[in-house]
N, CA, C and O atoms as a Maestro MAE file, in Angstrom:
{
 s_m_m2io_version
 :::
 2.0.0
}

f_m_ct {
 s_m_title
 :::
 protein
 m_atom[240] {
  # First column is atom index #
  i_m_mmod_type
  r_m_x_coord
  r_m_y_coord
  r_m_z_coord
  i_m_residue_number
  s_m_chain_name
  s_m_pdb_residue_name
  s_m_pdb_atom_name
  i_m_atomic_number
  :::
  1 25 90.973 85.976 133.992 1 A "UNK " " N  " 7
  2 3 92.370 86.099 133.637 1 A "UNK " " CA " 6
  3 2 92.500 86.620 132.225 1 A "UNK " " C  " 6
  4 15 91.657 86.347 131.370 1 A "UNK " " O  " 8
  5 25 93.542 87.359 131.988 2 A "UNK " " N  " 7
  6 3 93.780 87.949 130.683 2 A "UNK " " CA " 6
  7 2 94.995 87.277 130.041 2 A "UNK " " C  " 6
  8 15 96.084 87.273 130.615 2 A "UNK " " O  " 8
  9 25 94.803 86.715 128.860 3 A "UNK " " N  " 7
  10 3 95.893 86.033 128.168 3 A "UNK " " CA " 6
  11 2 96.437 86.854 127.005 3 A "UNK " " C  " 6
  12 15 97.109 86.312 126.127 3 A "UNK " " O  " 8
  13 25 96.153 88.163 126.990 4 A "UNK " " N  " 7
  14 3 96.665 89.084 125.973 4 A "UNK " " CA " 6
  15 2 96.312 88.645 124.553 4 A "UNK " " C  " 6
  16 15 97.149 88.700 123.652 4 A "UNK " " O  " 8
  17 25 95.083 88.215 124.365 5 A "UNK " " N  " 7
  18 3 94.604 87.864 123.032 5 A "UNK " " CA " 6
  19 2 93.776 89.022 122.490 5 A "UNK " " C  " 6
  20 15 93.019 89.649 123.231 5 A "UNK " " O  " 8
  21 25 93.915 89.300 121.222 6 A "UNK " " N  " 7
  22 3 93.110 90.340 120.596 6 A "UNK " " CA " 6
  23 2 91.751 89.740 120.244 6 A "UNK " " C  " 6
  24 15 91.681 88.826 119.422 6 A "UNK " " O  " 8
  25 25 90.666 90.237 120.850 7 A "UNK " " N  " 7
  26 3 89.350 89.612 120.676 7 A "UNK " " CA " 6
  27 2 88.792 89.708 119.261 7 A "UNK " " C  " 6
  28 15 87.947 88.896 118.884 7 A "UNK " " O  " 8
  29 25 89.242 90.678 118.471 8 A "UNK " " N  " 7
  30 3 88.721 90.851 117.116 8 A "UNK " " CA " 6
  31 2 89.471 90.001 116.083 8 A "UNK " " C  " 6
  32 15 89.093 89.968 114.911 8 A "UNK " " O  " 8
  33 25 90.529 89.318 116.518 9 A "UNK " " N  " 7
  34 3 91.331 88.494 115.611 9 A "UNK " " CA " 6
  35 2 91.153 87.020 115.956 9 A "UNK " " C  " 6
  36 15 90.973 86.669 117.122 9 A "UNK " " O  " 8
  37 25 91.205 86.162 114.943 10 A "UNK " " N  " 7
  38 3 91.110 84.727 115.206 10 A "UNK " " CA " 6
  39 2 92.430 84.217 115.794 10 A "UNK " " C  " 6
  40 15 93.413 84.952 115.887 10 A "UNK " " O  " 8
  41 25 92.425 82.952 116.184 11 A "UNK " " N  " 7
  42 3 93.591 82.354 116.836 11 A "UNK " " CA " 6
  43 2 94.821 82.437 115.932 11 A "UNK " " C  " 6
  44 15 95.909 82.788 116.387 11 A "UNK " " O  " 8
  45 25 94.645 82.116 114.662 12 A "UNK " " N  " 7
  46 3 95.775 82.157 113.722 12 A "UNK " " CA " 6
  47 2 96.433 83.535 113.729 12 A "UNK " " C  " 6
  48 15 97.653 83.644 113.858 12 A "UNK " " O  " 8
  49 25 95.629 84.581 113.589 13 A "UNK " " N  " 7
  50 3 96.187 85.936 113.514 13 A "UNK " " CA " 6
  51 2 96.740 86.415 114.848 13 A "UNK " " C  " 6
  52 15 97.681 87.209 114.870 13 A "UNK " " O  " 8
  53 25 96.178 85.953 115.962 14 A "UNK " " N  " 7
  54 3 96.770 86.255 117.267 14 A "UNK " " CA " 6
  55 2 98.164 85.645 117.363 14 A "UNK " " C  " 6
  56 15 99.097 86.285 117.849 14 A "UNK " " O  " 8
  57 25 98.301 84.410 116.898 15 A "UNK " " N  " 7
  58 3 99.600 83.740 116.946 15 A "UNK " " CA " 6
  59 2 100.601 84.371 115.974 15 A "UNK " " C  " 6
  60 15 101.797 84.418 116.261 15 A "UNK " " O  " 8
  61 25 100.124 84.845 114.846 16 A "UNK " " N  " 7
  62 3 100.998 85.395 113.808 16 A "UNK " " CA " 6
  63 2 101.352 86.863 114.043 16 A "UNK " " C  " 6
  64 15 102.241 87.392 113.376 16 A "UNK " " O  " 8
  65 25 100.683 87.519 114.963 17 A "UNK " " N  " 7
  66 3 100.809 88.966 115.129 17 A "UNK " " CA " 6
  67 2 102.259 89.429 115.307 17 A "UNK " " C  " 6
  68 15 102.703 90.336 114.604 17 A "UNK " " O  " 8
  69 25 102.983 88.834 116.215 18 A "UNK " " N  " 7
  70 3 104.369 89.244 116.472 18 A "UNK " " CA " 6
  71 2 105.276 89.029 115.276 18 A "UNK " " C  " 6
  72 15 106.167 89.834 115.006 18 A "UNK " " O  " 8
  73 25 105.043 87.939 114.562 19 A "UNK " " N  " 7
  74 3 105.858 87.659 113.374 19 A "UNK " " CA " 6
  75 2 105.574 88.673 112.268 19 A "UNK " " C  " 6
  76 15 106.479 89.087 111.544 19 A "UNK " " O  " 8
  77 25 104.298 89.069 112.146 20 A "UNK " " N  " 7
  78 3 103.943 90.078 111.142 20 A "UNK " " CA " 6
  79 2 104.596 91.412 111.470 20 A "UNK " " C  " 6
  80 15 105.071 92.113 110.577 20 A "UNK " " O  " 8
  81 25 104.620 91.764 112.759 21 A "UNK " " N  " 7
  82 3 105.268 93.015 113.169 21 A "UNK " " CA " 6
  83 2 106.752 93.009 112.833 21 A "UNK " " C  " 6
  84 15 107.329 94.046 112.506 21 A "UNK " " O  " 8
  85 25 107.365 91.830 112.918 22 A "UNK " " N  " 7
  86 3 108.789 91.704 112.620 22 A "UNK " " CA " 6
  87 2 109.054 91.481 111.138 22 A "UNK " " C  " 6
  88 15 110.188 91.247 110.720 22 A "UNK " " O  " 8
  89 25 107.975 91.560 110.347 23 A "UNK " " N  " 7
  90 3 108.049 91.474 108.884 23 A "UNK " " CA " 6
  91 2 108.643 90.159 108.373 23 A "UNK " " C  " 6
  92 15 109.425 90.145 107.421 23 A "UNK " " O  " 8
  93 25 108.258 89.054 109.023 24 A "UNK " " N  " 7
  94 3 108.642 87.736 108.531 24 A "UNK " " CA " 6
  95 2 107.895 87.475 107.226 24 A "UNK " " C  " 6
  96 15 106.800 88.002 107.033 24 A "UNK " " O  " 8
  97 25 108.459 86.682 106.338 25 A "UNK " " N  " 7
  98 3 107.751 86.313 105.106 25 A "UNK " " CA " 6
  99 2 106.472 85.533 105.435 25 A "UNK " " C  " 6
  100 15 106.428 84.778 106.406 25 A "UNK " " O  " 8
  101 25 105.441 85.723 104.617 26 A "UNK " " N  " 7
  102 3 104.144 85.080 104.871 26 A "UNK " " CA " 6
  103 2 104.260 83.563 104.966 26 A "UNK " " C  " 6
  104 15 103.610 82.947 105.811 26 A "UNK " " O  " 8
  105 25 105.070 82.961 104.120 27 A "UNK " " N  " 7
  106 3 105.223 81.505 104.143 27 A "UNK " " CA " 6
  107 2 105.824 81.038 105.466 27 A "UNK " " C  " 6
  108 15 105.407 80.016 106.010 27 A "UNK " " O  " 8
  109 25 106.796 81.777 105.982 28 A "UNK " " N  " 7
  110 3 107.413 81.400 107.254 28 A "UNK " " CA " 6
  111 2 106.440 81.590 108.410 28 A "UNK " " C  " 6
  112 15 106.397 80.772 109.329 28 A "UNK " " O  " 8
  113 25 105.654 82.669 108.367 29 A "UNK " " N  " 7
  114 3 104.634 82.892 109.396 29 A "UNK " " CA " 6
  115 2 103.666 81.720 109.405 29 A "UNK " " C  " 6
  116 15 103.353 81.170 110.461 29 A "UNK " " O  " 8
  117 25 103.194 81.342 108.227 30 A "UNK " " N  " 7
  118 3 102.242 80.239 108.112 30 A "UNK " " CA " 6
  119 2 102.833 78.947 108.669 30 A "UNK " " C  " 6
  120 15 102.168 78.231 109.418 30 A "UNK " " O  " 8
  121 25 104.081 78.646 108.305 31 A "UNK " " N  " 7
  122 3 104.735 77.431 108.795 31 A "UNK " " CA " 6
  123 2 104.892 77.449 110.306 31 A "UNK " " C  " 6
  124 15 104.608 76.453 110.972 31 A "UNK " " O  " 8
  125 25 105.338 78.567 110.851 32 A "UNK " " N  " 7
  126 3 105.566 78.659 112.297 32 A "UNK " " CA " 6
  127 2 104.266 78.551 113.082 32 A "UNK " " C  " 6
  128 15 104.202 77.853 114.094 32 A "UNK " " O  " 8
  129 25 103.228 79.245 112.613 33 A "UNK " " N  " 7
  130 3 101.942 79.202 113.313 33 A "UNK " " CA " 6
  131 2 101.373 77.789 113.273 33 A "UNK " " C  " 6
  132 15 100.904 77.282 114.292 33 A "UNK " " O  " 8
  133 25 101.408 77.156 112.122 34 A "UNK " " N  " 7
  134 3 100.858 75.798 112.006 34 A "UNK " " CA " 6
  135 2 101.671 74.789 112.813 34 A "UNK " " C  " 6
  136 15 101.098 73.875 113.405 34 A "UNK " " O  " 8
  137 25 102.989 74.938 112.849 35 A "UNK " " N  " 7
  138 3 103.823 74.048 113.668 35 A "UNK " " CA " 6
  139 2 103.507 74.224 115.150 35 A "UNK " " C  " 6
  140 15 103.358 73.241 115.876 35 A "UNK " " O  " 8
  141 25 103.405 75.468 115.600 36 A "UNK " " N  " 7
  142 3 103.094 75.733 117.007 36 A "UNK " " CA " 6
  143 2 101.707 75.204 117.355 36 A "UNK " " C  " 6
  144 15 101.516 74.627 118.426 36 A "UNK " " O  " 8
  145 25 100.744 75.393 116.467 37 A "UNK " " N  " 7
  146 3 99.385 74.901 116.703 37 A "UNK " " CA " 6
  147 2 99.373 73.375 116.802 37 A "UNK " " C  " 6
  148 15 98.658 72.808 117.627 37 A "UNK " " O  " 8
  149 25 100.162 72.718 115.964 38 A "UNK " " N  " 7
  150 3 100.239 71.255 116.008 38 A "UNK " " CA " 6
  151 2 100.820 70.793 117.342 38 A "UNK " " C  " 6
  152 15 100.300 69.865 117.961 38 A "UNK " " O  " 8
  153 25 101.893 71.439 117.781 39 A "UNK " " N  " 7
  154 3 102.529 71.083 119.053 39 A "UNK " " CA " 6
  155 2 101.559 71.280 120.214 39 A "UNK " " C  " 6
  156 15 101.512 70.466 121.136 39 A "UNK " " O  " 8
  157 25 100.787 72.364 120.166 40 A "UNK " " N  " 7
  158 3 99.838 72.670 121.238 40 A "UNK " " CA " 6
  159 2 98.529 71.898 121.113 40 A "UNK " " C  " 6
  160 15 97.713 71.903 122.035 40 A "UNK " " O  " 8
  161 25 98.326 71.237 119.980 41 A "UNK " " N  " 7
  162 3 97.101 70.467 119.770 41 A "UNK " " CA " 6
  163 2 95.886 71.342 119.509 41 A "UNK " " C  " 6
  164 15 94.771 70.997 119.901 41 A "UNK " " O  " 8
  165 25 96.099 72.477 118.846 42 A "UNK " " N  " 7
  166 3 94.983 73.392 118.578 42 A "UNK " " CA " 6
  167 2 94.825 73.679 117.080 42 A "UNK " " C  " 6
  168 15 94.293 74.724 116.706 42 A "UNK " " O  " 8
  169 25 95.275 72.775 116.236 43 A "UNK " " N  " 7
  170 3 95.191 72.995 114.785 43 A "UNK " " CA " 6
  171 2 93.763 73.266 114.328 43 A "UNK " " C  " 6
  172 15 93.539 74.059 113.413 43 A "UNK " " O  " 8
  173 25 92.803 72.611 114.962 44 A "UNK " " N  " 7
  174 3 91.406 72.757 114.548 44 A "UNK " " CA " 6
  175 2 90.751 74.021 115.103 44 A "UNK " " C  " 6
  176 15 89.574 74.266 114.835 44 A "UNK " " O  " 8
  177 25 91.483 74.823 115.867 45 A "UNK " " N  " 7
  178 3 90.915 76.027 116.479 45 A "UNK " " CA " 6
  179 2 91.432 77.315 115.848 45 A "UNK " " C  " 6
  180 15 91.073 78.399 116.307 45 A "UNK " " O  " 8
  181 25 92.249 77.232 114.827 46 A "UNK " " N  " 7
  182 3 92.916 78.408 114.269 46 A "UNK " " CA " 6
  183 2 91.954 79.446 113.695 46 A "UNK " " C  " 6
  184 15 92.306 80.623 113.605 46 A "UNK " " O  " 8
  185 25 90.754 79.035 113.308 47 A "UNK " " N  " 7
  186 3 89.807 79.986 112.722 47 A "UNK " " CA " 6
  187 2 88.839 80.579 113.742 47 A "UNK " " C  " 6
  188 15 87.973 81.376 113.380 47 A "UNK " " O  " 8
  189 25 88.974 80.202 115.002 48 A "UNK " " N  " 7
  190 3 88.055 80.686 116.040 48 A "UNK " " CA " 6
  191 2 88.545 81.971 116.686 48 A "UNK " " C  " 6
  192 15 89.743 82.247 116.744 48 A "UNK " " O  " 8
  193 25 87.580 82.751 117.172 49 A "UNK " " N  " 7
  194 3 87.890 83.960 117.942 49 A "UNK " " CA " 6
  195 2 88.110 83.551 119.397 49 A "UNK " " C  " 6
  196 15 87.599 82.515 119.821 49 A "UNK " " O  " 8
  197 25 88.851 84.331 120.162 50 A "UNK " " N  " 7
  198 3 89.122 83.981 121.561 50 A "UNK " " CA " 6
  199 2 87.871 83.708 122.399 50 A "UNK " " C  " 6
  200 15 87.910 82.860 123.290 50 A "UNK " " O  " 8
  201 25 86.765 84.404 122.136 51 A "UNK " " N  " 7
  202 3 85.538 84.179 122.913 51 A "UNK " " CA " 6
  203 2 84.989 82.769 122.729 51 A "UNK " " C  " 6
  204 15 84.282 82.262 123.600 51 A "UNK " " O  " 8
  205 25 85.305 82.135 121.607 52 A "UNK " " N  " 7
  206 3 84.798 80.798 121.307 52 A "UNK " " CA " 6
  207 2 85.670 79.698 121.908 52 A "UNK " " C  " 6
  208 15 85.395 78.516 121.703 52 A "UNK " " O  " 8
  209 25 86.717 80.069 122.648 53 A "UNK " " N  " 7
  210 3 87.639 79.093 123.227 53 A "UNK " " CA " 6
  211 2 87.375 78.922 124.714 53 A "UNK " " C  " 6
  212 15 86.901 79.843 125.380 53 A "UNK " " O  " 8
  213 25 87.683 77.747 125.226 54 A "UNK " " N  " 7
  214 3 87.614 77.530 126.671 54 A "UNK " " CA " 6
  215 2 88.821 78.201 127.322 54 A "UNK " " C  " 6
  216 15 89.757 78.607 126.633 54 A "UNK " " O  " 8
  217 25 88.798 78.314 128.630 55 A "UNK " " N  " 7
  218 3 89.908 78.935 129.352 55 A "UNK " " CA " 6
  219 2 91.231 78.238 129.107 55 A "UNK " " C  " 6
  220 15 92.255 78.896 128.922 55 A "UNK " " O  " 8
  221 25 91.222 76.906 129.102 56 A "UNK " " N  " 7
  222 3 92.446 76.146 128.854 56 A "UNK " " CA " 6
  223 2 92.967 76.343 127.443 56 A "UNK " " C  " 6
  224 15 94.176 76.419 127.224 56 A "UNK " " O  " 8
  225 25 92.050 76.425 126.483 57 A "UNK " " N  " 7
  226 3 92.459 76.652 125.100 57 A "UNK " " CA " 6
  227 2 93.057 78.045 124.940 57 A "UNK " " C  " 6
  228 15 94.029 78.222 124.206 57 A "UNK " " O  " 8
  229 25 92.486 79.029 125.617 58 A "UNK " " N  " 7
  230 3 93.034 80.391 125.548 58 A "UNK " " CA " 6
  231 2 94.437 80.430 126.126 58 A "UNK " " C  " 6
  232 15 95.317 81.111 125.599 58 A "UNK " " O  " 8
  233 25 94.641 79.702 127.204 59 A "UNK " " N  " 7
  234 3 95.934 79.704 127.885 59 A "UNK " " CA " 6
  235 2 97.025 79.129 126.986 59 A "UNK " " C  " 6
  236 15 98.157 79.615 126.991 59 A "UNK " " O  " 8
  237 25 96.685 78.096 126.217 60 A "UNK " " N  " 7
  238 3 97.672 77.494 125.314 60 A "UNK " " CA " 6
  239 2 98.024 78.461 124.222 60 A "UNK " " C  " 6
  240 15 98.840 78.144 123.356 60 A "UNK " " O  " 8
  :::
 }
 m_bond[239] {
  # First column is bond index #
  i_m_from
  i_m_to
  i_m_order
  :::
  1 1 2 1
  2 2 3 1
  3 3 4 2
  4 3 5 1
  5 5 6 1
  6 6 7 1
  7 7 8 2
  8 7 9 1
  9 9 10 1
  10 10 11 1
  11 11 12 2
  12 11 13 1
  13 13 14 1
  14 14 15 1
  15 15 16 2
  16 15 17 1
  17 17 18 1
  18 18 19 1
  19 19 20 2
  20 19 21 1
  21 21 22 1
  22 22 23 1
  23 23 24 2
  24 23 25 1
  25 25 26 1
  26 26 27 1
  27 27 28 2
  28 27 29 1
  29 29 30 1
  30 30 31 1
  31 31 32 2
  32 31 33 1
  33 33 34 1
  34 34 35 1
  35 35 36 2
  36 35 37 1
  37 37 38 1
  38 38 39 1
  39 39 40 2
  40 39 41 1
  41 41 42 1
  42 42 43 1
  43 43 44 2
  44 43 45 1
  45 45 46 1
  46 46 47 1
  47 47 48 2
  48 47 49 1
  49 49 50 1
  50 50 51 1
  51 51 52 2
  52 51 53 1
  53 53 54 1
  54 54 55 1
  55 55 56 2
  56 55 57 1
  57 57 58 1
  58 58 59 1
  59 59 60 2
  60 59 61 1
  61 61 62 1
  62 62 63 1
  63 63 64 2
  64 63 65 1
  65 65 66 1
  66 66 67 1
  67 67 68 2
  68 67 69 1
  69 69 70 1
  70 70 71 1
  71 71 72 2
  72 71 73 1
  73 73 74 1
  74 74 75 1
  75 75 76 2
  76 75 77 1
  77 77 78 1
  78 78 79 1
  79 79 80 2
  80 79 81 1
  81 81 82 1
  82 82 83 1
  83 83 84 2
  84 83 85 1
  85 85 86 1
  86 86 87 1
  87 87 88 2
  88 87 89 1
  89 89 90 1
  90 90 91 1
  91 91 92 2
  92 91 93 1
  93 93 94 1
  94 94 95 1
  95 95 96 2
  96 95 97 1
  97 97 98 1
  98 98 99 1
  99 99 100 2
  100 99 101 1
  101 101 102 1
  102 102 103 1
  103 103 104 2
  104 103 105 1
  105 105 106 1
  106 106 107 1
  107 107 108 2
  108 107 109 1
  109 109 110 1
  110 110 111 1
  111 111 112 2
  112 111 113 1
  113 113 114 1
  114 114 115 1
  115 115 116 2
  116 115 117 1
  117 117 118 1
  118 118 119 1
  119 119 120 2
  120 119 121 1
  121 121 122 1
  122 122 123 1
  123 123 124 2
  124 123 125 1
  125 125 126 1
  126 126 127 1
  127 127 128 2
  128 127 129 1
  129 129 130 1
  130 130 131 1
  131 131 132 2
  132 131 133 1
  133 133 134 1
  134 134 135 1
  135 135 136 2
  136 135 137 1
  137 137 138 1
  138 138 139 1
  139 139 140 2
  140 139 141 1
  141 141 142 1
  142 142 143 1
  143 143 144 2
  144 143 145 1
  145 145 146 1
  146 146 147 1
  147 147 148 2
  148 147 149 1
  149 149 150 1
  150 150 151 1
  151 151 152 2
  152 151 153 1
  153 153 154 1
  154 154 155 1
  155 155 156 2
  156 155 157 1
  157 157 158 1
  158 158 159 1
  159 159 160 2
  160 159 161 1
  161 161 162 1
  162 162 163 1
  163 163 164 2
  164 163 165 1
  165 165 166 1
  166 166 167 1
  167 167 168 2
  168 167 169 1
  169 169 170 1
  170 170 171 1
  171 171 172 2
  172 171 173 1
  173 173 174 1
  174 174 175 1
  175 175 176 2
  176 175 177 1
  177 177 178 1
  178 178 179 1
  179 179 180 2
  180 179 181 1
  181 181 182 1
  182 182 183 1
  183 183 184 2
  184 183 185 1
  185 185 186 1
  186 186 187 1
  187 187 188 2
  188 187 189 1
  189 189 190 1
  190 190 191 1
  191 191 192 2
  192 191 193 1
  193 193 194 1
  194 194 195 1
  195 195 196 2
  196 195 197 1
  197 197 198 1
  198 198 199 1
  199 199 200 2
  200 199 201 1
  201 201 202 1
  202 202 203 1
  203 203 204 2
  204 203 205 1
  205 205 206 1
  206 206 207 1
  207 207 208 2
  208 207 209 1
  209 209 210 1
  210 210 211 1
  211 211 212 2
  212 211 213 1
  213 213 214 1
  214 214 215 1
  215 215 216 2
  216 215 217 1
  217 217 218 1
  218 218 219 1
  219 219 220 2
  220 219 221 1
  221 221 222 1
  222 222 223 1
  223 223 224 2
  224 223 225 1
  225 225 226 1
  226 226 227 1
  227 227 228 2
  228 227 229 1
  229 229 230 1
  230 230 231 1
  231 231 232 2
  232 231 233 1
  233 233 234 1
  234 234 235 1
  235 235 236 2
  236 235 237 1
  237 237 238 1
  238 238 239 1
  239 239 240 2
  :::
 }
}
């Protein structure tokens, strides 16, 4: 299955990608990504590449 993750970017940058395209301020991007990661329970995975994640983690 394909979850539309960029394999060369870590989880944080995959999550922040759309916000960066919309030119959100860096502080707001950081807050939104960290809040979403906390809600999804993946705060400790933000520095990993998609290949290092399990299927369930990729889906989240």
